[in-house]
DRENBATOR-135443 format. One line per 2 residues: number of its first residue (from 1); their letters; for each residue x, y, z of N, C-alpha, C. Coordinates in steps of 0.05 Angstrom, whole numbers, plus 32768, in hexadecimal, padded with zeros to 4 digits. Example, Ala and Ser with C-alpha at 12.3 -4.5 7.8 and 13.67 -1.06 7.14 Angstrom:
! residues 2
1 = as = 8108/7F8E/809C/80F6/7FA6/809C/8108/7FBE/809C  8101/7FD3/808E/8111/7FEB/808F/8102/8001/809D $
//
This chain:
! residues 73
1 = mp = 8599/89E1/87B5/85B2/89ED/87BC/85AC/8A03/87D1  85BB/8A04/87E7/85B7/8A19/87FB/85BE/8A35/87F0 $
3 = li = 85AE/8A48/87F8/85B3/8A64/87F0/85B1/8A75/880A  85C7/8A82/8811/85C7/8A94/8828/85C5/8AB0/881D $
5 = qv = 85B1/8ABF/8825/85AE/8ADB/881C/85B2/8AEE/8833  85C3/8B02/882F/85CA/8B15/8844/85C5/8B31/8838 $
7 = ki = 85B5/8B41/8846/85B0/8B5C/883E/85BD/8B6F/8852  85CC/8B82/8848/85DA/8B95/885A/85D6/8BB1/884E $
9 = ie = 85D9/8BC5/885E/85D8/8BE0/8854/85F2/8BE8/8847  85F1/8BF4/8830/8609/8BFB/8821/861C/8C0B/8831 $
11 = gv = 8636/8C06/882D/864B/8C16/8839/8651/8C10/8856  8644/8BFC/8861/8649/8BF5/887D/8661/8BE2/887F $
13 = fs = 8662/8BCE/886E/8677/8BBA/886E/868B/8BBD/8857  86A4/8BB9/885D/86B9/8BBA/8848/86B7/8BA0/8836 $
15 = se = 86C5/8BA0/8820/86C6/8B88/880F/86D1/8B70/881F  86E5/8B75/882F/86F1/8B60/883F/86DD/8B55/8853 $
17 = qk = 86CD/8B66/885F/86B9/8B5D/8872/86A3/8B4D/8864  869B/8B56/884C/8687/8B47/883D/8691/8B2B/8836 $
19 = qq = 86AB/8B29/882E/86B6/8B0F/8828/86B6/8AFD/8841  86BC/8B0A/8858/86BB/8AFB/8872/869F/8AF1/8878 $
21 = ii = 868B/8B01/8873/866F/8AF9/8877/8669/8AE1/8866  8672/8AE1/884C/866D/8ACB/883A/867A/8AB2/8844 $
23 = rk = 8693/8AB4/884C/86A2/8A9C/8855/8696/8A91/886F  8691/8AA2/8882/8688/8A98/889C/866B/8A8D/889B $
25 = lt = 865A/8A9A/888B/863F/8A8F/8889/863E/8A75/8879  864F/8A73/8865/8652/8A5A/8856/865C/8A44/8869 $
27 = da = 8671/8A4A/8879/867B/8A37/888C/8665/8A2E/889F  8655/8A40/88A9/8640/8A3A/88BC/862B/8A27/88AF $
29 = mv = 8624/8A2D/8896/8611/8A1C/8888/861C/8A00/8883  8635/89FF/887A/8643/89E5/8875/8645/89D5/888E $
31 = si = 8649/89E2/88A5/864A/89D3/88BF/8630/89C5/88C5  861B/89CE/88B9/8600/89C2/88BD/85FB/89AD/88A7 $
33 = eg = 8600/89B5/888E/85F8/89A4/8877/860D/8990/886F  8626/8994/8877/863B/8982/886F/864E/898E/885A $
35 = en = 8667/8987/885C/867C/8992/884B/8677/898D/882D  866A/8977/8826/8665/8971/880A/8653/8986/87FD $
37 = mr = 8645/8996/880D/8632/89AA/8802/8640/89C6/87FE  8659/89C9/8807/8667/89E3/8805/8666/89ED/87E8 $
39 = qv = 866C/89DC/87D5/866F/89E4/87B9/8655/89EE/87AC  863E/89E8/87B9/8625/89F0/87AE/8616/8A03/87C1 $
41 = tw = 8623/8A0D/87D5/8617/8A20/87E8/861D/8A3D/87DF  8608/8A4B/87D8/860A/8A66/87CE/8607/8A7A/87E5 $
43 = cv = 8615/8A90/87E3/8611/8AA6/87F6/8611/8AC0/87E7  85FC/8AD0/87EA/85F9/8AE9/87DB/85F7/8AFF/87F0 $
45 = ve = 8609/8B13/87ED/8607/8B2B/87FE/85FD/8B42/87ED  85E6/8B4D/87F5/85DA/8B62/87E6/85DA/8B7C/87F7 $
47 = ev = 85E2/8B92/87EB/85E2/8BAB/87F9/85C8/8BBA/87F3  85BC/8BC5/8807/85A4/8BD5/8805/85AC/8BF2/8808 $
49 = ks = 85A2/8C03/87F7/85A8/8C20/87F8/85A3/8C2C/8813  85B6/8C3C/881C/85B3/8C4A/8836/8598/8C59/8837 $
51 = gd = 8589/8C55/884C/856F/8C62/884F/8558/8C52/8844  855E/8C3D/8834/8549/8C2C/8829/8543/8C14/883B $
53 = wg = 854E/8C13/8852/854A/8BFE/8865/853E/8C0B/887E  852A/8BFF/888A/851E/8C0C/88A1/851A/8BF8/88B8 $
55 = ia = 8519/8C03/88CF/8513/8BF3/88E7/8501/8C04/88F9  84EC/8BF8/8903/84D9/8C05/8914/84CC/8C1E/8906 $
57 = gn = 84CA/8C1C/88EC/84BE/8C32/88DD/84D0/8C49/88D6  84EA/8C46/88DC/84FE/8C5B/88D8/8513/8C51/88C4 $
59 = pl = 851A/8C63/88B0/852F/8C5B/889E/854A/8C59/88AD  855A/8C47/88A3/8574/8C42/88AF/858A/8C48/889A $
61 = tt = 859D/8C58/88A2/85B2/8C60/888F/85CD/8C53/8896  85DF/8C55/8884/85FA/8C4B/8888/8606/8C58/88A2 $
63 = ad = 8602/8C72/88A5/860D/8C80/88BC/8600/8C75/88D6  85E6/8C6F/88D5/85D8/8C64/88EC/85E5/8C4A/88F5 $
65 = vk = 85EA/8C38/88E1/85F5/8C1E/88E7/8612/8C21/88F2  8621/8C32/88E6/863D/8C36/88F0/863D/8C42/890C $
67 = al = 862A/8C53/8912/8628/8C5E/892E/8620/8C48/8941  860D/8C37/8939/8605/8C21/894A/861C/8C0E/894F $
69 = aa = 862C/8C08/893A/8643/8BF5/893D/8658/8C01/894F  865A/8C1C/8950/866D/8C2A/8961/8663/8C2D/897D $
71 = gk = 864B/8C24/8983/8640/8C26/899E/8632/8C41/89A3  862D/8C50/898E/861F/8C69/8991/8602/8C65/8989 $
73 = s = 85F0/8C73/8997/85D4/8C70/898F/85C7/8C8A/898B $
//
């Protein structure tokens, strides 16, 4: 059974956005594997605590991600 795992930093996405992530990623997987697999395709969205995620050796916070999404660096 396919399992899609998504890790995001807490507080970045709303509940509605997380539901959209689940729907769209499931749709993408089903477009590859076939519609008959939809009912057994799992998608798990896990939130990682702000500051517990790092890139290039630097911790990344919720505020950092929101600033990046807003085009601020």
